[in-house]
C-alpha positions in Angstrom: 82.8 79.8 91.5 83.2 83.5 90.9 85.7 84.8 88.4 87.3 87.0 91.0 88.5 84.5 93.6 87.5 81.3 95.5 88.4 79.5 98.7 89.8 76.0 99.1 90.2 74.0 102.3 93.9 73.4 103.2 93.0 69.9 104.4 90.4 68.3 102.0 90.9 70.9 99.2 87.2 71.3 98.7 86.4 74.6 96.9 83.9 77.3 97.9 82.7 80.5 96.2 84.2 83.7 97.3 81.1 85.8 97.4 79.6 84.4 100.6 80.2 84.5 104.3 82.2 81.4 105.1 84.7 80.6 107.8 86.0 77.0 108.1 85.4 74.2 105.6 82.0 72.8 106.8 83.1 69.2 106.5 86.6 69.4 108.1 85.4 72.0 110.6 82.6 69.8 111.8 85.2 67.3 113.1 87.2 69.8 115.1 87.7 69.1 118.8 88.4 71.5 121.7 92.1 71.9 122.6 93.3 71.0 119.1 94.2 73.3 116.1 91.2 73.6 113.8 91.0 71.8 110.6 89.3 73.3 107.6 91.1 76.7 107.4 90.5 78.2 104.0 93.0 79.5 101.5 92.1 82.1 98.9 92.9 81.5 95.2 92.8 84.0 92.3 92.7 83.5 88.5 96.5 83.9 88.3 96.8 83.2 84.5 94.1 85.7 83.8 95.9 88.3 85.8 99.1 87.5 84.1 97.5 88.1 80.7 96.3 91.6 81.7 99.8 93.1 81.3 103.3 92.2 80.0 105.2 90.5 82.8 107.8 93.3 82.8 105.1 95.8 83.9 102.8 93.5 85.8 103.9 94.5 89.3 103.8 98.2 88.5 100.3 97.8 87.2 99.2 95.9 90.3 100.6 98.7 92.5 98.6 101.2 90.5 95.4 99.1 91.1 96.3 99.0 94.9 96.6 95.2 94.4 92.9 94.9 93.9 93.3 91.9 91.5 94.9 90.0 94.4 92.3 91.0 97.0 88.8 89.5 97.6 87.0 92.8 96.9 85.1 94.2 94.0 86.4 97.7 94.4 88.7 99.7 96.7 86.0 102.4 97.1 84.9 101.1 100.6 88.5 100.6 101.9 88.9 102.5 105.2 90.0 106.1 104.8 92.6 105.6 107.6 96.2 105.1 106.3 96.6 101.3 106.6 99.8 99.7 105.3 102.7 101.3 103.3 104.6 101.3 106.6 108.3 102.3 106.7 111.2 99.9 106.1 114.5 100.9 107.7 117.9 99.6 106.9 119.8 99.4 110.2 123.0 97.4 109.6 124.6 98.9 112.7 121.9 97.8 115.1 123.8 94.6 116.1 127.1 96.2 116.8 126.4 96.6 120.5 125.2 93.0 120.9 127.4 92.1 123.8 127.9 88.4 123.0 128.9 88.9 119.4 132.2 90.1 118.0 133.1 91.4 114.5 131.5 93.6 111.9 128.0 93.1 110.6 128.4 91.4 107.2 124.7 91.2 106.2 121.9 93.6 105.5 119.3 94.2 108.2 115.9 95.8 107.7 113.2 96.6 110.2 109.6 96.8 108.9 107.8 99.0 111.3 104.1 98.2 111.3 103.5 100.0 114.6 103.0 103.0 112.2 99.5 101.7 111.3 96.5 103.6 112.5 95.9 101.6 115.7 99.7 100.9 116.1 99.8 97.3 115.0 100.1 94.9 112.1 96.5 93.8 112.7 95.1 96.8 110.9 96.0 95.1 107.6 93.5 92.3 108.3 90.9 94.6 109.9 90.9 96.9 106.9 90.1 94.1 104.5 87.5 92.5 106.6 85.8 95.8 107.2 85.8 96.7 103.5 84.4 93.3 102.6 81.7 93.7 105.2 80.7 97.1 103.8 80.5 95.7 100.3 78.1 93.1 101.6 76.0 95.3 103.8 77.3 94.0 107.1 77.4 96.6 110.0 78.4 94.6 113.1 81.7 92.7 113.4 83.1 90.7 116.2 86.5 89.3 117.1 88.4 87.6 119.9 91.7 89.2 120.8 94.5 89.6 123.3 94.2 93.3 122.6 95.8 94.2 119.2 93.2 92.7 116.9 90.5 94.0 119.1 91.7 97.6 119.2 92.4 97.3 115.4 88.9 96.2 114.6 87.4 98.7 116.9 89.4 101.6 115.4 88.8 100.6 111.8 85.1 100.1 112.4 84.8 103.5 114.1 86.2 105.0 110.9 83.8 103.0 108.7 80.6 103.7 110.7 80.4 100.0 111.7 79.7 98.4 115.1 82.4 96.2 116.7 82.2 93.6 119.5 85.6 92.7 121.1 86.0 89.6 123.3 89.2 89.6 125.3 90.8 87.8 128.2 90.3 90.1 131.2 94.0 90.1 131.9 94.8 91.8 128.6 97.0 94.9 128.9 95.2 98.0 130.1 96.4 100.2 127.2 94.9 97.9 124.7 91.6 97.7 126.5 91.6 101.5 126.8 92.0 101.7 123.0 89.1 99.4 122.4 86.8 101.5 124.7 88.0 104.8 123.2 87.0 103.6 119.8 83.4 103.0 121.1 83.4 99.2 120.7 81.4 96.8 122.9 84.1 95.2 125.1 83.4 91.7 126.5 86.1 90.7 129.0 86.3 87.0 129.7 87.5 85.2 132.8 89.9 83.0 130.9 92.5 82.8 128.2 92.6 84.0 124.6 91.6 80.6 123.5 88.5 80.8 125.8 87.7 84.2 124.3 88.1 82.8 120.8 85.7 80.0 121.4 83.1 82.3 123.0 83.3 84.7 120.1 82.5 81.9 117.7 79.5 80.9 119.8 78.3 84.6 119.9 78.7 84.8 116.1 76.3 81.9 115.6 73.9 83.3 118.1 73.6 86.8 116.7 74.8 86.5 113.2 77.6 89.1 113.4 80.5 88.9 111.0 83.5 87.3 112.7 87.1 88.6 112.1 88.8 86.0 114.1 92.3 85.2 113.0 92.5 82.3 110.5 88.8 81.5 111.2 88.0 84.2 108.8 90.1 83.6 105.6 90.2 87.3 104.8 92.5 87.9 107.7 95.3 86.1 105.8 94.6 88.1 102.7 94.7 91.4 104.5 98.0 90.6 106.2 99.7 89.3 103.1 99.9 92.9 101.8 103.1 93.3 103.8 104.8 90.9 101.3 103.9 93.2 98.4 105.3 96.2 100.2 108.5 94.5 101.2 109.1 93.4 97.6 108.6 97.0 96.4 110.6 98.6 99.2 113.6 96.2 98.5 113.7 97.3 94.9 111.6 94.4 93.6 113.8 91.8 95.3 112.9 89.0 97.6 114.8 89.1 100.9 116.8 86.0 102.0 115.2 85.8 105.4 112.2 87.3 107.2 111.9 87.0 111.0 108.2 86.8 112.0 106.7 86.8 115.5 104.3 83.8 115.7 101.3 83.0 117.9 98.4 81.6 115.9 100.6 81.5 112.7 98.4 83.8 110.6 101.1 86.5 110.0 103.5 83.7 109.0 101.0 82.2 106.6 100.0 85.6 105.3 103.6 86.6 104.5 104.2 83.3 102.7 100.8 83.7 100.8 101.8 87.2 99.6 105.1 86.0 98.2 103.4 82.9 96.8 101.0 85.1 94.9 103.9 86.9 93.3 105.5 83.6 92.5 102.4 82.3 90.8 102.2 85.4 88.7 105.8 85.0 87.6 106.8 88.3 89.2 109.3 86.5 91.4 111.1 83.2 90.9 111.9 82.5 94.6 110.5 82.6 98.1 112.2 84.1 101.2 113.1 81.8 104.1 110.4 82.7 106.6 111.6 82.2 110.2 108.8 81.5 112.8 109.9 83.1 116.1 108.0 82.1 119.2 108.4 82.7 122.9 109.7 79.7 124.8 106.7 80.2 127.1 104.3 80.0 124.2 105.8 77.8 121.5 102.8 75.6 120.8 103.1 76.0 117.0 106.8 75.2 116.4 107.0 72.7 119.3 104.2 70.6 117.7 105.5 70.4 114.1 105.8 66.9 112.9 104.2 65.2 115.9 100.7 64.7 117.5 99.6 68.0 118.9 100.1 68.4 122.7 99.4 71.9 123.9 101.2 73.4 126.9 99.6 76.3 128.8 101.2 79.5 127.6 103.1 81.9 129.9 105.0 84.7 128.3 105.5 88.4 128.6 104.6 88.7 124.9 100.8 88.6 125.3 100.1 89.2 121.6 101.7 85.8 120.7 100.5 83.9 123.8 98.4 81.1 122.4 97.7 77.6 123.6 95.9 76.4 120.4 97.3 78.0 117.2 94.4 78.6 114.9 96.4 78.6 111.8 98.6 75.7 112.8 98.0 73.4 109.7 98.4 76.1 107.0 101.5 77.4 108.7 103.0 73.9 109.0 102.3 73.4 105.3 104.1 76.6 104.4 107.1 75.8 106.6 107.3 72.4 104.9 106.7 73.5 101.3 109.0 76.5 101.3 111.7 75.3 103.8 110.8 77.7 106.5 112.7 77.7 109.8 111.8 78.1 113.5 113.3 79.4 116.7 112.2 80.0 120.2 113.4 82.8 122.4 113.2 83.4 126.1 111.3 86.3 127.7 114.7 87.7 128.8 115.9 87.7 125.2 112.6 89.4 124.2 113.1 92.2 126.8 116.7 92.6 125.8 115.7 92.9 122.2 113.0 95.5 123.0 115.6 97.7 124.7 118.2 97.3 122.0 115.8 98.2 119.1 114.5 101.2 121.1 117.9 102.5 122.0 119.7 101.8 118.8 117.0 102.3 116.2 114.5 104.6 117.9 111.6 102.1 117.6 109.7 101.0 120.7 108.1 97.7 120.0 105.9 95.7 122.2 107.3 92.3 123.4 105.7 90.3 120.6 107.3 92.6 118.0 110.6 92.4 119.8 110.5 88.6 119.7 111.1 88.7 116.0 114.3 90.8 116.6 115.3 88.5 119.4 115.1 85.6 116.9 117.4 87.4 114.5 119.9 88.2 117.3 119.9 84.6 118.4 120.5 83.5 114.8 123.5 85.8 114.7 124.9 84.4 118.0 124.6 80.9 116.5 126.3 81.9 113.3 123.3 81.2 111.2 123.1 84.4 109.1 125.1 84.1 105.9 127.4 86.9 104.9 125.9 89.3 102.3 122.4 88.1 103.0 119.3 90.4 103.2 117.3 90.0 106.4 114.0 91.6 107.4 112.5 91.8 110.9 108.7 92.4 111.2 108.0 94.7 114.1 104.3 94.2 114.5 103.1 96.5 117.4 104.0 99.6 119.5 105.5 99.3 122.9 103.1 101.9 124.1 100.4 99.2 124.0 102.0 97.3 127.0 104.1 99.6 129.2 103.9 97.3 132.1 105.8 94.5 130.3 109.0 96.5 130.1 109.1 98.1 133.6 111.6 95.5 134.9 114.0 96.6 132.2 114.1 100.3 133.1 114.6 102.4 136.2 112.6 105.6 136.6 114.9 108.3 138.2 113.9 110.3 141.2 113.0 113.9 140.7 115.7 116.5 141.2 115.8 120.0 142.5 115.6 123.1 140.2 119.1 124.4 140.9 122.1 123.5 138.6 124.0 121.8 141.4 121.2 119.3 141.8 121.5 118.4 138.2 125.3 118.0 138.5 124.8 115.5 141.3 122.1 113.8 139.3 124.3 113.3 136.3 127.1 112.0 138.4 124.9 109.4 140.0 123.5 108.4 136.6 127.0 107.9 135.3 126.2 109.7 132.0 128.7 111.9 130.2 127.1 114.0 127.5 130.0 116.5 127.1 
């Protein structure tokens, strides 16, 4: 094993060196069957005691920040990190956001924060994973990377690779939103549309990886995707004044963002920087709830159908690690309807000025549903992860808005228009 980090299988716990290209545990992965979540996903471990010994505990987190958290990342140096501004996205306190929720009465008696990861370079949370995978590839002389995606991971990898002088191959379901496909092509990636689902694209990308030897960024399949995404936990801890929030609402498809957030706080726990974990709430669309619906039972997938394409997954690739985290740290789950997701998208846009794509709005829909059910304790601190921009999928929200007809250029026409619109801006 290297001194820097190593991998361990979440199923059989076999360990593997960190300085090699490895995806799933070769033993557990060999027994995987189509249509079931893969076994053999790898978790990354660091020499936590050695890191603790580097600085007094009182200054350890400040030192890690100064090192850009390099001791907790699977890299030798930060010199090959993408020059694009990945991470350090804003956290907004928006306690008043729920005041206009029609089916809830009374004042808001808890703290509410929105973490806006649509501010990443390609406008999604996925840049965190792509940045780390790209930097690792550069450290190891790899120039061509491939991923399967419903759009966000693909546009993320394409954009990051473009900034790094690397080649990218993106395998997507042909029905992915046009805006995301346009992004991928604008970044110069090789786009491979597939006549099938995300799961079909995922399996095909793995076959292509074996055929051509390209480096695969697939979520969970590549353990570095979890390590890249966990950086959001470090940022939240810092932005909340070195405090752990009570609850974090996370949109869930494959489960990687959920596992990554838990992994980040777990790293801080192992270092003694924190003494608690947040309650992580896995929010899925009712039309694609194959992760939370199969917890604690034999896996039976249901074909996904949801407006939230970024979390539309039949076979969650990080199912077993996510299930472990939910069990170990008392995580919670909730499913929301597409109607609730669209309502959440409108509410966040109109009350907080953040236009999130449906998958991002799902996390807020989960919090809103918790509030309606009386499940948010007074005085608690709650974070919603907004993981992607609404500009990536304009078609999804068209049913929620009405485009007005053009008006004439005379003031009287505007008067009539305002009357019809029932707006009073006086």
